[in-house]
DRENTORLO-835347 format. One record per residue: x, y, z of N, C-alpha, C, O, CB in turn; residue in three letters. Coordinates in Angstrom, 3 decimals. Glycine has a CB too. Example, Ala and Ser with C-alpha at 12.3 -4.5 7.8 and 13.67 -1.06 7.14 Angstrom:
2
+----------+----------+----------+----------+----------+----------+----------+----------+----------+----------+----------+----------+----------+----------+----------+---------+
|      n_x |      n_y |      n_z |     ca_x |     ca_y |     ca_z |      c_x |      c_y |      c_z |      o_x |      o_y |      o_z |     cb_x |     cb_y |     cb_z | residuo |
+----------+----------+----------+----------+----------+----------+----------+----------+----------+----------+----------+----------+----------+----------+----------+---------+
|   13.190 |   -5.690 |    7.800 |   12.300 |   -4.500 |    7.800 |   13.200 |   -3.300 |    7.800 |   14.236 |   -3.319 |    8.465 |   11.308 |   -4.473 |    9.046 |     ALA |
|   12.850 |   -2.250 |    7.080 |   13.670 |   -1.060 |    7.140 |   12.900 |    0.030 |    7.870 |   13.409 |    1.138 |    8.039 |   14.084 |   -0.598 |    5.725 |     SER |
+----------+----------+----------+----------+----------+----------+----------+----------+----------+----------+----------+----------+----------+----------+----------+---------+
# end
This chain:
118
+----------+----------+----------+----------+----------+----------+----------+----------+----------+----------+----------+----------+----------+----------+----------+---------+
|      n_x |      n_y |      n_z |     ca_x |     ca_y |     ca_z |      c_x |      c_y |      c_z |      o_x |      o_y |      o_z |     cb_x |     cb_y |     cb_z | residuo |
+----------+----------+----------+----------+----------+----------+----------+----------+----------+----------+----------+----------+----------+----------+----------+---------+
|    0.838 |   -1.168 |    0.000 |    0.000 |    0.000 |    0.000 |    0.888 |    1.238 |    0.000 |    1.591 |    1.504 |    0.975 |   -0.956 |   -0.006 |    1.209 |     MET |
|    0.856 |    1.991 |   -1.089 |    1.656 |    3.208 |   -1.183 |    1.011 |    4.322 |   -0.374 |   -0.212 |    4.403 |   -0.253 |    1.825 |    3.639 |   -2.652 |     ALA |
|    1.839 |    5.154 |    0.160 |    1.374 |    6.323 |    0.880 |    2.289 |    7.465 |    0.464 |    3.355 |    7.639 |    1.054 |    1.378 |    6.099 |    2.445 |     ASN |
|    1.891 |    8.258 |   -0.551 |    2.782 |    9.270 |   -1.089 |    3.202 |   10.302 |   -0.047 |    2.447 |   10.624 |    0.870 |    2.123 |    9.960 |   -2.247 |     PRO |
|    4.410 |   10.807 |   -0.206 |    4.905 |   11.873 |    0.643 |    4.151 |   13.144 |    0.267 |    4.353 |   13.674 |   -0.825 |    6.457 |   12.055 |    0.494 |     ASN |
|    3.287 |   13.642 |    1.149 |    2.458 |   14.792 |    0.795 |    3.186 |   16.125 |    0.958 |    2.589 |   17.182 |    0.751 |    1.208 |   14.796 |    1.637 |     ILE |
|    4.469 |   16.088 |    1.326 |    5.269 |   17.304 |    1.326 |    5.727 |   17.616 |   -0.099 |    5.842 |   18.783 |   -0.475 |    6.485 |   17.162 |    2.277 |     VAL |
|    5.985 |   16.590 |   -0.880 |    6.469 |   16.758 |   -2.255 |    5.409 |   16.319 |   -3.264 |    5.671 |   15.449 |   -4.094 |    7.769 |   15.957 |   -2.470 |     ASN |
|    4.233 |   16.901 |   -3.202 |    3.154 |   16.496 |   -4.097 |    3.360 |   17.048 |   -5.499 |    3.967 |   18.101 |   -5.689 |    1.812 |   16.958 |   -3.549 |     VAL |
|    2.841 |   16.314 |   -6.475 |    2.878 |   16.795 |   -7.856 |    1.519 |   17.335 |   -8.284 |    1.433 |   18.145 |   -9.207 |    3.318 |   15.673 |   -8.802 |     THR |
|    0.455 |   16.887 |   -7.613 |   -0.879 |   17.386 |   -7.962 |   -1.841 |   17.257 |   -6.790 |   -1.741 |   16.342 |   -5.972 |   -1.430 |   16.634 |   -9.174 |     SER |
|   -2.779 |   18.204 |   -6.733 |   -3.882 |   18.165 |   -5.769 |   -5.136 |   18.529 |   -6.546 |   -5.241 |   19.621 |   -7.105 |   -3.643 |   19.149 |   -4.541 |     ILE |
|   -6.085 |   17.601 |   -6.574 |   -7.344 |   17.835 |   -7.277 |   -8.479 |   17.932 |   -6.275 |   -8.709 |   16.997 |   -5.508 |   -7.622 |   16.716 |   -8.303 |     TYR |
|   -9.198 |   19.057 |   -6.271 |  -10.352 |   19.238 |   -5.401 |  -11.570 |   18.554 |   -5.986 |  -11.830 |   18.660 |   -7.185 |  -10.634 |   20.723 |   -5.179 |     GLY |
|  -12.315 |   17.857 |   -5.153 |  -13.498 |   17.114 |   -5.594 |  -14.622 |   17.284 |   -4.568 |  -14.379 |   17.625 |   -3.410 |  -13.162 |   15.603 |   -5.795 |     LYS |
|  -15.844 |   17.042 |   -5.015 |  -17.010 |   17.010 |   -4.139 |  -17.877 |   15.824 |   -4.534 |  -18.185 |   15.634 |   -5.711 |  -17.817 |   18.345 |   -4.217 |     THR |
|  -18.270 |   15.027 |   -3.541 |  -19.196 |   13.918 |   -3.767 |  -20.484 |   14.195 |   -3.017 |  -20.468 |   14.780 |   -1.934 |  -18.577 |   12.564 |   -3.318 |     SER |
|  -21.591 |   13.776 |   -3.589 |  -22.899 |   13.928 |   -2.953 |  -23.582 |   12.569 |   -2.915 |  -23.338 |   11.708 |   -3.760 |  -23.779 |   14.974 |   -3.709 |     VAL |
|  -24.445 |   12.394 |   -1.915 |  -25.102 |   11.098 |   -1.773 |  -26.407 |   11.244 |   -0.993 |  -26.460 |   11.939 |    0.022 |  -24.168 |   10.090 |   -1.073 |     GLN |
|  -27.456 |   10.583 |   -1.478 |  -28.651 |   10.370 |   -0.671 |  -28.326 |    9.140 |    0.170 |  -28.106 |    8.060 |   -0.377 |  -29.980 |   10.176 |   -1.564 |     ALA |
|  -28.295 |    9.288 |    1.475 |  -27.798 |    8.231 |    2.354 |  -28.897 |    7.202 |    2.600 |  -30.004 |    7.537 |    3.021 |  -27.298 |    8.822 |    3.694 |     VAL |
|  -28.565 |    5.945 |    2.329 |  -29.524 |    4.864 |    2.519 |  -29.282 |    4.096 |    3.806 |  -28.369 |    4.417 |    4.567 |  -29.474 |    3.918 |    1.349 |     GLY |
|  -30.092 |    3.093 |    4.047 |  -29.994 |    2.304 |    5.276 |  -28.965 |    1.178 |    5.178 |  -28.713 |    0.485 |    6.164 |  -31.346 |    1.722 |    5.619 |     THR |
|  -28.374 |    0.991 |    4.009 |  -27.252 |    0.060 |    3.846 |  -25.983 |    0.879 |    3.671 |  -25.999 |    1.914 |    3.005 |  -27.475 |   -0.905 |    2.625 |     SER |
|  -24.882 |    0.425 |    4.262 |  -23.607 |    1.144 |    4.167 |  -23.217 |    1.321 |    2.701 |  -23.243 |    0.369 |    1.921 |  -22.490 |    0.389 |    4.937 |     ALA |
|  -22.855 |    2.556 |    2.338 |  -22.435 |    2.855 |    0.965 |  -21.292 |    3.858 |    0.996 |  -21.284 |    4.787 |    1.805 |  -23.623 |    3.404 |    0.122 |     ALA |
|  -20.327 |    3.657 |    0.104 |  -19.165 |    4.545 |    0.022 |  -19.554 |    5.882 |   -0.597 |  -20.242 |    5.934 |   -1.616 |  -18.038 |    3.889 |   -0.797 |     ASP |
|  -19.102 |    6.960 |    0.037 |  -19.246 |    8.281 |   -0.579 |  -17.937 |    8.682 |   -1.252 |  -17.949 |    9.405 |   -2.249 |  -19.661 |    9.341 |    0.477 |     ILE |
|  -16.790 |    8.210 |   -0.703 |  -15.469 |    8.438 |   -1.302 |  -14.671 |    7.147 |   -1.156 |  -14.668 |    6.519 |   -0.097 |  -14.720 |    9.657 |   -0.621 |     VAL |
|  -13.992 |    6.761 |   -2.240 |  -13.158 |    5.558 |   -2.229 |  -11.782 |    5.889 |   -2.793 |  -11.663 |    6.578 |   -3.806 |  -13.822 |    4.413 |   -3.043 |     THR |
|  -10.751 |    5.393 |   -2.126 |   -9.394 |    5.439 |   -2.666 |   -9.041 |    4.005 |   -3.032 |   -8.732 |    3.193 |   -2.160 |   -8.354 |    6.063 |   -1.630 |     ASN |
|   -9.088 |    3.698 |   -4.314 |   -8.902 |    2.316 |   -4.754 |   -7.495 |    1.806 |   -4.455 |   -6.542 |    2.578 |   -4.350 |   -9.186 |    2.200 |   -6.243 |     SER |
|   -7.393 |    0.497 |   -4.322 |   -6.100 |   -0.149 |   -4.086 |   -5.175 |    0.150 |   -5.261 |   -5.622 |    0.163 |   -6.408 |   -6.266 |   -1.692 |   -3.891 |     ALA |
|   -3.905 |    0.388 |   -4.995 |   -2.885 |    0.681 |   -6.004 |   -3.154 |    1.970 |   -6.780 |   -2.733 |    2.098 |   -7.930 |   -2.785 |   -0.469 |   -6.969 |     SER |
|   -3.852 |    2.924 |   -6.163 |   -4.148 |    4.189 |   -6.842 |   -2.914 |    5.077 |   -6.988 |   -2.802 |    5.851 |   -7.939 |   -5.227 |    4.942 |   -6.087 |     SER |
|   -1.989 |    4.954 |   -6.031 |   -0.809 |    5.804 |   -6.053 |   -1.036 |    7.176 |   -5.454 |   -0.171 |    8.046 |   -5.554 |   -0.330 |    5.955 |   -7.444 |     GLY |
|   -2.194 |    7.383 |   -4.830 |   -2.460 |    8.673 |   -4.204 |   -3.110 |    8.506 |   -2.835 |   -3.493 |    7.405 |   -2.440 |   -3.349 |    9.523 |   -5.103 |     TYR |
|   -3.223 |    9.616 |   -2.127 |   -3.914 |    9.664 |   -0.850 |   -5.084 |   10.635 |   -1.014 |   -4.990 |   11.601 |   -1.772 |   -2.947 |   10.104 |    0.322 |     VAL |
|   -6.176 |   10.380 |   -0.312 |   -7.347 |   11.246 |   -0.370 |   -7.490 |   11.937 |    0.979 |   -7.515 |   11.281 |    2.020 |   -8.639 |   10.438 |   -0.732 |     VAL |
|   -7.584 |   13.266 |    0.958 |   -7.803 |   14.018 |    2.194 |   -9.250 |   14.476 |    2.228 |   -9.692 |   15.245 |    1.375 |   -6.830 |   15.235 |    2.302 |     LYS |
|   -9.978 |   13.996 |    3.220 |  -11.364 |   14.414 |    3.417 |  -11.325 |   15.720 |    4.197 |  -10.844 |   15.760 |    5.330 |  -12.212 |   13.311 |    4.170 |     ILE |
|  -11.831 |   16.783 |    3.590 |  -11.824 |   18.096 |    4.230 |  -13.094 |   18.364 |    5.022 |  -13.051 |   18.925 |    6.117 |  -11.639 |   19.174 |    3.194 |     ASN |
|  -14.223 |   17.958 |    4.457 |  -15.501 |   18.303 |    5.078 |  -16.550 |   17.271 |    4.701 |  -16.613 |   16.824 |    3.556 |  -15.958 |   19.717 |    4.655 |     ASN |
|  -17.366 |   16.897 |    5.666 |  -18.511 |   16.017 |    5.417 |  -19.705 |   16.579 |    6.172 |  -19.727 |   16.595 |    7.403 |  -18.209 |   14.536 |    5.854 |     LEU |
|  -20.705 |   17.042 |    5.414 |  -21.934 |   17.571 |    5.999 |  -23.087 |   16.634 |    5.708 |  -23.237 |   16.135 |    4.593 |  -22.238 |   18.980 |    5.461 |     ASN |
|  -23.898 |   16.402 |    6.724 |  -25.091 |   15.563 |    6.606 |  -26.299 |   16.452 |    6.857 |  -26.371 |   17.121 |    7.888 |  -25.054 |   14.348 |    7.612 |     ILE |
|  -27.247 |   16.467 |    5.927 |  -28.459 |   17.268 |    6.069 |  -29.673 |   16.366 |    6.159 |  -29.821 |   15.420 |    5.386 |  -28.608 |   18.247 |    4.898 |     SER |
|  -30.540 |   16.670 |    7.114 |  -31.793 |   15.946 |    7.257 |  -32.852 |   16.712 |    6.484 |  -33.135 |   17.869 |    6.796 |  -32.194 |   15.772 |    8.763 |     ASN |
|  -33.433 |   16.081 |    5.488 |  -34.398 |   16.752 |    4.619 |  -35.846 |   16.412 |    4.982 |  -36.767 |   16.678 |    4.211 |  -34.134 |   16.380 |    3.172 |     ILE |
|  -36.033 |   15.821 |    6.164 |  -37.381 |   15.433 |    6.582 |  -37.793 |   16.154 |    7.862 |  -37.012 |   16.908 |    8.443 |  -37.459 |   13.918 |    6.786 |     THR |
|  -39.013 |   15.914 |    8.285 |  -39.551 |   16.525 |    9.492 |  -39.322 |   15.725 |   10.752 |  -39.856 |   16.069 |   11.807 |  -40.990 |   16.749 |    9.328 |     GLY |
|  -38.531 |   14.649 |   10.666 |  -38.230 |   13.811 |   11.828 |  -36.727 |   13.594 |   11.943 |  -36.021 |   13.565 |   10.935 |  -38.961 |   12.454 |   11.730 |     SER |
|  -36.240 |   13.443 |   13.165 |  -34.817 |   13.178 |   13.383 |  -34.429 |   11.844 |   12.733 |  -35.246 |   10.929 |   12.626 |  -34.489 |   13.161 |   14.904 |     ALA |
|  -33.179 |   11.756 |   12.308 |  -32.666 |   10.523 |   11.698 |  -31.219 |   10.338 |   12.125 |  -30.476 |   11.312 |   12.249 |  -32.786 |   10.565 |   10.135 |     ALA |
|  -30.817 |    9.095 |   12.350 |  -29.449 |    8.785 |   12.786 |  -28.521 |    8.563 |   11.607 |  -28.942 |    8.138 |   10.531 |  -29.443 |    7.553 |   13.681 |     ASN |
|  -27.224 |    8.867 |   11.838 |  -26.192 |    8.671 |   10.821 |  -25.017 |    7.905 |   11.423 |  -24.662 |    8.098 |   12.585 |  -25.717 |   10.031 |   10.245 |     ILE |
|  -24.423 |    7.033 |   10.612 |  -23.166 |    6.359 |   10.957 |  -22.176 |    6.726 |    9.861 |  -22.475 |    6.599 |    8.674 |  -23.343 |    4.775 |   11.088 |     ILE |
|  -20.992 |    7.185 |   10.268 |  -19.906 |    7.514 |    9.344 |  -18.722 |    6.662 |    9.746 |  -18.364 |    6.613 |   10.922 |  -19.548 |    9.055 |    9.368 |     VAL |
|  -18.106 |    5.984 |    8.778 |  -16.989 |    5.113 |    9.123 |  -15.953 |    5.066 |    8.005 |  -16.236 |    5.366 |    6.845 |  -17.492 |    3.707 |    9.427 |     SER |
|  -14.746 |    4.679 |    8.400 |  -13.686 |    4.368 |    7.446 |  -13.668 |    2.855 |    7.316 |  -13.632 |    2.140 |    8.318 |  -12.276 |    4.939 |    7.906 |     VAL |
|  -13.693 |    2.367 |    6.078 |  -13.654 |    0.941 |    5.810 |  -12.258 |    0.608 |    5.316 |  -11.830 |    1.093 |    4.269 |  -14.746 |    0.519 |    4.773 |     PHE |
|  -11.546 |   -0.226 |    6.076 |  -10.163 |   -0.599 |    5.743 |   -9.963 |   -2.081 |    6.019 |  -10.297 |   -2.577 |    7.095 |   -9.138 |    0.252 |    6.555 |     ARG |
|   -9.415 |   -2.777 |    5.036 |   -9.086 |   -4.205 |    5.177 |  -10.273 |   -5.004 |    5.721 |  -10.122 |   -5.812 |    6.638 |   -7.870 |   -4.382 |    6.105 |     SER |
|  -11.441 |   -4.770 |    5.151 |  -12.685 |   -5.476 |    5.509 |  -13.169 |   -5.195 |    6.923 |  -13.980 |   -5.951 |    7.458 |  -12.489 |   -6.953 |    5.351 |     SER |
|  -12.685 |   -4.114 |    7.539 |  -13.123 |   -3.730 |    8.881 |  -13.667 |   -2.307 |    8.823 |  -13.078 |   -1.424 |    8.199 |  -11.952 |   -3.841 |    9.917 |     VAL |
|  -14.801 |   -2.105 |    9.484 |  -15.425 |   -0.789 |    9.531 |  -15.064 |   -0.109 |   10.848 |  -15.368 |   -0.622 |   11.925 |  -16.968 |   -0.898 |    9.370 |     GLU |
|  -14.407 |    1.058 |   10.752 |  -14.004 |    1.830 |   11.928 |  -14.886 |    3.073 |   12.014 |  -14.864 |    3.919 |   11.120 |  -12.486 |    2.222 |   11.861 |     TYR |
|  -15.653 |    3.177 |   13.082 |  -16.635 |    4.250 |   13.224 |  -15.978 |    5.591 |   13.551 |  -15.116 |    5.676 |   14.426 |  -17.640 |    3.893 |   14.306 |     LYS |
|  -16.392 |    6.619 |   12.847 |  -16.039 |    8.004 |   13.167 |  -17.197 |    8.620 |   13.941 |  -17.000 |    9.310 |   14.942 |  -15.723 |    8.831 |   11.869 |     ILE |
|  -18.404 |    8.358 |   13.459 |  -19.642 |    8.817 |   14.090 |  -20.556 |    7.604 |   14.156 |  -20.725 |    6.902 |   13.159 |  -20.314 |   10.021 |   13.294 |     VAL |
|  -21.146 |    7.349 |   15.316 |  -21.996 |    6.172 |   15.456 |  -23.368 |    6.550 |   16.003 |  -23.500 |    6.960 |   17.157 |  -21.331 |    5.139 |   16.367 |     HIS |
|  -24.378 |    6.406 |   15.164 |  -25.770 |    6.660 |   15.534 |  -25.991 |    8.030 |   16.161 |  -26.633 |    8.154 |   17.204 |  -26.238 |    5.602 |   16.485 |     ASN |
|  -25.449 |    9.059 |   15.509 |  -25.698 |   10.431 |   15.941 |  -27.002 |   10.891 |   15.303 |  -27.227 |   10.702 |   14.108 |  -24.508 |   11.383 |   15.556 |     VAL |
|  -27.844 |   11.491 |   16.110 |  -29.133 |   11.966 |   15.634 |  -28.981 |   13.319 |   14.949 |  -28.453 |   14.267 |   15.530 |  -30.132 |   12.061 |   16.793 |     SER |
|  -29.455 |   13.397 |   13.697 |  -29.496 |   14.664 |   12.973 |  -30.929 |   15.178 |   13.097 |  -31.852 |   14.537 |   12.596 |  -29.053 |   14.499 |   11.448 |     VAL |
|  -31.132 |   16.319 |   13.754 |  -32.491 |   16.823 |   13.963 |  -33.231 |   17.079 |   12.649 |  -32.619 |   17.240 |   11.593 |  -32.446 |   18.101 |   14.778 |     PRO |
|  -34.541 |   17.112 |   12.740 |  -35.378 |   17.393 |   11.574 |  -34.973 |   18.713 |   10.931 |  -34.734 |   19.702 |   11.623 |  -36.865 |   17.428 |   11.970 |     ALA |
|  -34.897 |   18.723 |    9.597 |  -34.608 |   19.938 |    8.833 |  -33.366 |   20.673 |    9.332 |  -33.347 |   21.903 |    9.384 |  -35.796 |   20.869 |    8.885 |     ASN |
|  -32.335 |   19.922 |    9.696 |  -31.097 |   20.502 |   10.212 |  -29.913 |   19.798 |    9.564 |  -30.071 |   18.860 |    8.783 |  -31.028 |   20.389 |   11.764 |     ALA |
|  -28.714 |   20.281 |    9.912 |  -27.490 |   19.698 |    9.356 |  -26.517 |   19.370 |   10.475 |  -26.583 |   19.932 |   11.568 |  -26.834 |   20.659 |    8.338 |     ALA |
|  -25.605 |   18.441 |   10.172 |  -24.582 |   18.000 |   11.114 |  -23.262 |   17.904 |   10.356 |  -23.202 |   17.300 |    9.285 |  -24.961 |   16.625 |   11.776 |     PHE |
|  -22.214 |   18.493 |   10.902 |  -20.891 |   18.397 |   10.290 |  -20.130 |   17.271 |   10.967 |  -19.765 |   17.376 |   12.138 |  -20.112 |   19.744 |   10.402 |     THR |
|  -19.889 |   16.191 |   10.228 |  -19.224 |   15.011 |   10.786 |  -17.706 |   15.132 |   10.722 |  -17.008 |   14.668 |   11.624 |  -19.672 |   13.758 |   10.046 |     ALA |
|  -17.189 |   15.753 |    9.659 |  -15.747 |   15.949 |    9.478 |  -15.558 |   17.369 |    8.979 |  -16.281 |   17.827 |    8.094 |  -15.123 |   14.894 |    8.474 |     ILE |
|  -14.586 |   18.061 |    9.547 |  -14.335 |   19.433 |    9.130 |  -12.855 |   19.740 |    9.187 |  -12.136 |   19.220 |   10.040 |  -15.113 |   20.414 |   10.000 |     ASP |
|  -12.395 |   20.594 |    8.269 |  -11.022 |   21.065 |    8.280 |  -10.832 |   21.891 |    9.531 |  -11.824 |   22.476 |    9.966 |  -10.684 |   21.885 |    7.002 |     LYS |
|   -9.707 |   22.010 |   10.147 |   -8.432 |   21.503 |    9.701 |   -8.171 |   20.070 |   10.131 |   -7.162 |   19.487 |    9.734 |   -7.349 |   22.377 |   10.202 |     PRO |
|   -9.054 |   19.488 |   10.933 |   -8.771 |   18.135 |   11.409 |   -8.815 |   17.116 |   10.285 |   -7.887 |   16.317 |   10.160 |   -9.756 |   17.743 |   12.490 |     THR |
|   -9.854 |   17.112 |    9.462 |   -9.942 |   16.206 |    8.320 |   -9.409 |   14.811 |    8.592 |   -8.925 |   14.534 |    9.689 |   -9.208 |   16.787 |    7.172 |     GLY |
|   -9.491 |   13.938 |    7.614 |   -8.887 |   12.605 |    7.710 |   -8.312 |   12.233 |    6.350 |   -8.701 |   12.798 |    5.328 |   -9.933 |   11.538 |    8.185 |     ILE |
|   -7.391 |   11.286 |    6.344 |   -6.778 |   10.794 |    5.115 |   -7.243 |    9.371 |    4.851 |   -7.324 |    8.547 |    5.762 |   -5.236 |   10.856 |    5.203 |     TYR |
|   -7.545 |    9.100 |    3.588 |   -7.839 |    7.741 |    3.155 |   -6.642 |    7.223 |    2.383 |   -6.250 |    7.800 |    1.369 |   -9.134 |    7.684 |    2.289 |     LEU |
|   -6.063 |    6.135 |    2.863 |   -4.955 |    5.497 |    2.158 |   -5.517 |    4.583 |    1.072 |   -6.731 |    4.403 |    0.972 |   -4.050 |    4.698 |    3.144 |     GLU |
|   -4.634 |    4.009 |    0.266 |   -5.084 |    3.101 |   -0.786 |   -5.908 |    1.967 |   -0.189 |   -5.525 |    1.375 |    0.820 |   -3.884 |    2.538 |   -1.567 |     GLU |
|   -7.032 |    1.672 |   -0.814 |   -7.898 |    0.596 |   -0.362 |   -8.928 |    1.030 |    0.668 |   -9.803 |    0.240 |    1.020 |   -7.073 |   -0.498 |    0.201 |     GLY |
|   -8.850 |    2.268 |    1.166 |   -9.800 |    2.773 |    2.160 |  -11.013 |    3.402 |    1.483 |  -10.948 |    3.834 |    0.332 |   -9.119 |    3.798 |    3.080 |     ASP |
|  -12.116 |    3.444 |    2.219 |  -13.280 |    4.185 |    1.752 |  -13.988 |    4.825 |    2.940 |  -13.879 |    4.357 |    4.073 |  -14.246 |    3.262 |    0.973 |     SER |
|  -14.712 |    5.898 |    2.659 |  -15.531 |    6.582 |    3.654 |  -16.964 |    6.153 |    3.407 |  -17.500 |    6.350 |    2.317 |  -15.371 |    8.151 |    3.576 |     LEU |
|  -17.590 |    5.560 |    4.431 |  -18.928 |    4.973 |    4.273 |  -19.957 |    5.683 |    5.140 |  -19.657 |    6.188 |    6.221 |  -18.900 |    3.487 |    4.620 |     ARG |
|  -21.176 |    5.701 |    4.626 |  -22.292 |    6.311 |    5.345 |  -23.451 |    5.329 |    5.428 |  -23.710 |    4.566 |    4.497 |  -22.741 |    7.619 |    4.657 |     LEU |
|  -24.138 |    5.364 |    6.559 |  -25.340 |    4.557 |    6.751 |  -26.356 |    5.392 |    7.517 |  -26.024 |    5.986 |    8.542 |  -25.020 |    3.225 |    7.509 |     THR |
|  -27.586 |    5.440 |    7.028 |  -28.660 |    6.172 |    7.701 |  -29.527 |    5.206 |    8.492 |  -29.695 |    4.047 |    8.112 |  -29.516 |    6.955 |    6.681 |     ALA |
|  -30.065 |    5.693 |    9.579 |  -31.008 |    4.895 |   10.356 |  -32.386 |    4.887 |    9.719 |  -33.189 |    3.990 |    9.976 |  -31.098 |    5.420 |   11.778 |     GLY |
|  -32.664 |    5.891 |    8.883 |  -33.954 |    6.036 |    8.218 |  -33.710 |    6.314 |    6.743 |  -32.947 |    7.216 |    6.398 |  -34.801 |    7.172 |    8.867 |     THR |
|  -34.345 |    5.553 |    5.880 |  -34.179 |    5.756 |    4.446 |  -34.795 |    7.055 |    3.972 |  -35.791 |    7.510 |    4.535 |  -34.782 |    4.608 |    3.690 |     GLY |
|  -34.217 |    7.659 |    2.942 |  -34.715 |    8.873 |    2.290 |  -34.780 |   10.090 |    3.208 |  -35.533 |   11.024 |    2.934 |  -36.074 |    8.613 |    1.729 |     SER |
|  -34.003 |   10.094 |    4.293 |  -34.039 |   11.218 |    5.230 |  -32.805 |   12.103 |    5.154 |  -32.884 |   13.300 |    5.430 |  -34.194 |   10.705 |    6.630 |     ALA |
|  -31.662 |   11.528 |    4.784 |  -30.403 |   12.259 |    4.879 |  -29.704 |   12.409 |    3.531 |  -29.692 |   11.491 |    2.710 |  -29.483 |   11.564 |    5.849 |     LEU |
|  -29.128 |   13.583 |    3.326 |  -28.266 |   13.842 |    2.177 |  -26.889 |   14.185 |    2.706 |  -26.767 |   14.792 |    3.771 |  -28.830 |   14.992 |    1.273 |     HIS |
|  -25.838 |   13.802 |    1.970 |  -24.464 |   14.075 |    2.383 |  -23.721 |   14.797 |    1.267 |  -23.916 |   14.521 |    0.083 |  -23.735 |   12.768 |    2.762 |     ALA |
|  -22.861 |   15.735 |    1.678 |  -21.967 |   16.431 |    0.758 |  -20.572 |   16.345 |    1.360 |  -20.354 |   16.735 |    2.507 |  -22.412 |   17.934 |    0.521 |     VAL |
|  -19.629 |   15.829 |    0.574 |  -18.265 |   15.622 |    1.041 |  -17.278 |   16.303 |    0.110 |  -17.247 |   16.015 |   -1.087 |  -17.951 |   14.127 |    1.151 |     CYS |
|  -16.466 |   17.212 |    0.659 |  -15.400 |   17.810 |   -0.146 |  -14.096 |   17.151 |    0.233 |  -13.830 |   16.896 |    1.408 |  -15.323 |   19.353 |    0.055 |     SER |
|  -13.269 |   16.872 |   -0.793 |  -12.012 |   16.169 |   -0.537 |  -10.994 |   16.514 |   -1.611 |  -11.320 |   17.131 |   -2.626 |  -12.237 |   14.644 |   -0.480 |     TYR |
|   -9.754 |   16.102 |   -1.368 |   -8.660 |   16.337 |   -2.306 |   -7.977 |   15.023 |   -2.633 |   -7.744 |   14.195 |   -1.753 |   -7.645 |   17.346 |   -1.730 |     GLU |
|   -7.660 |   14.839 |   -3.905 |   -6.835 |   13.701 |   -4.331 |   -5.416 |   14.234 |   -4.451 |   -5.148 |   15.144 |   -5.235 |   -7.345 |   13.062 |   -5.706 |     ILE |
|   -4.514 |   13.661 |   -3.668 |   -3.142 |   14.147 |   -3.577 |   -2.185 |   13.081 |   -4.097 |   -2.215 |   11.933 |   -3.655 |   -2.789 |   14.532 |   -2.122 |     ILE |
|   -1.328 |   13.481 |   -5.052 |   -0.322 |   12.539 |   -5.554 |    0.991 |   13.255 |   -5.794 |    1.965 |   12.632 |   -6.218 |   -0.801 |   11.860 |   -6.850 |     SER |
+----------+----------+----------+----------+----------+----------+----------+----------+----------+----------+----------+----------+----------+----------+----------+---------+
# end
């Protein structure tokens, strides 16, 4: 698993992913195996688009293991929750993915800004 030296980068590409969060775990950002780059997650916002509270799980999936960042946090009705924010952010190494799972279907939308660094 390569982990590029981010002091001597050759490129940084800004990206944004969006997702309607379902009740089954789904990747919002993936750094594929042997990609040759690292992904820096800058911000992850979860918005509840319904009139009832809904829970969110945010995790890093690595080597077939799910590591929770946020576990069953309630997002109030018609409100938003910031799960990851700069400057803390997180890095996804090759083979890692950022996964989301909602406690209620069709209730949550996610917007994730990140950088591909190589």
